[in-house]
C-alpha positions in Angstrom: 1.4 11.6 10.4 2.6 8.0 10.8 5.4 7.0 8.4 6.8 3.5 8.0 10.4 3.2 6.8 11.9 -0.1 5.9 15.2 -0.4 7.7 18.2 -2.7 8.3 18.2 -2.0 12.1 16.0 -1.0 14.9 16.7 2.7 15.3 16.6 6.0 13.5 20.3 5.8 12.5 19.8 2.4 10.7 20.3 2.3 7.0 17.1 2.1 4.9 16.3 -1.4 3.6 15.6 -1.3 -0.1 13.1 -4.2 0.2 9.5 -3.6 1.4 8.2 -7.1 2.1 11.6 -8.6 3.1 12.9 -5.6 5.1 14.6 -6.6 8.3 12.8 -3.9 10.4 10.0 -1.4 10.1 10.5 1.9 11.8 7.1 3.6 12.4 7.7 7.3 13.0 5.1 9.7 14.2 5.9 13.2 12.7 3.7 14.9 15.4 5.2 13.4 18.5 8.6 12.6 17.0 8.5 9.1 18.6 9.2 5.9 16.8 8.5 2.2 17.2 10.9 -0.4 15.7 9.3 -3.7 14.7 11.3 -6.7 13.6 9.6 -7.9 10.4 7.4 -10.9 11.4 7.0 -12.0 7.8 10.7 -12.0 6.9 11.1 -15.8 6.6 7.7 -16.6 5.2 7.7 -18.6 2.0 5.5 -16.4 -0.1 3.0 -13.6 0.0 5.3 -11.4 2.1 4.5 -8.2 0.3 0.8 -8.7 0.9 1.3 -9.6 4.6 3.5 -6.5 5.0 1.1 -4.3 3.3 -1.8 -5.5 5.5 0.4 -5.0 8.6 1.1 -1.4 7.4 -2.6 -0.6 7.0 -3.4 -2.2 10.4 -0.8 0.1 12.0 -2.6 3.2 10.7 0.4 4.3 8.6 -0.2 7.2 6.2 3.1 7.1 4.3 5.8 4.5 3.4 9.4 5.1 2.5 11.1 2.1 0.9 13.3 1.2 -2.1 11.0 -1.2 -4.0 7.4 -2.5 -3.7 6.0 -5.6 -5.2 2.9 -5.4 -7.4 0.5 -7.0 -4.9 1.8 -4.8 -2.0 1.4 -1.7 -4.2 -2.2 -2.6 -5.0 -3.1 -2.9 -1.3 -1.2 0.2 -0.2 -2.6 2.4 -3.0 -6.2 1.1 -2.3 -5.7 2.2 1.3 -4.6 5.7 0.1 -1.2 5.4 1.7 1.4 7.6 0.1 4.5 5.8 -1.2 7.9 7.3 -1.4 11.2 6.1 -3.0 13.9 5.8 -0.4 17.2 7.5 -0.9 20.5 6.0 0.2 21.1 6.9 3.9 19.5 6.4 7.3 15.9 6.3 8.4 16.4 9.7 10.0 17.8 11.2 6.8 14.9 9.9 4.8 12.3 11.2 7.3 14.0 14.6 7.1 13.9 14.6 3.3 10.2 13.6 3.4 9.4 16.5 5.7 11.4 18.9 3.4 9.4 17.6 0.4 12.6 16.1 -1.2 11.5 12.5 -1.6 10.0 11.3 -4.9 6.6 9.7 -4.8 6.5 6.1 -6.1 
């Protein structure tokens, strides 16, 4: 399963970014291969529509689940329409949140 986690840095030890559309980085983690890709948010400095752009990016990347602190209404609509599972991030690192997801300890959004 491909999981996108919003992050403040480009690695698994980075803290989770509470923002979905304005996150600094996206960590895309594959639970099968245990590999990850770090992507600097290309929409970070856009004027508006950032949540929508980020949601479309997420769908294009083939992500099946997202871990973030908050989601805007327009992003939520796109993500839910694409059957992507949404989880509420907990304080901590990307790795800690992935571990909690795999243990079934993250709340669905």
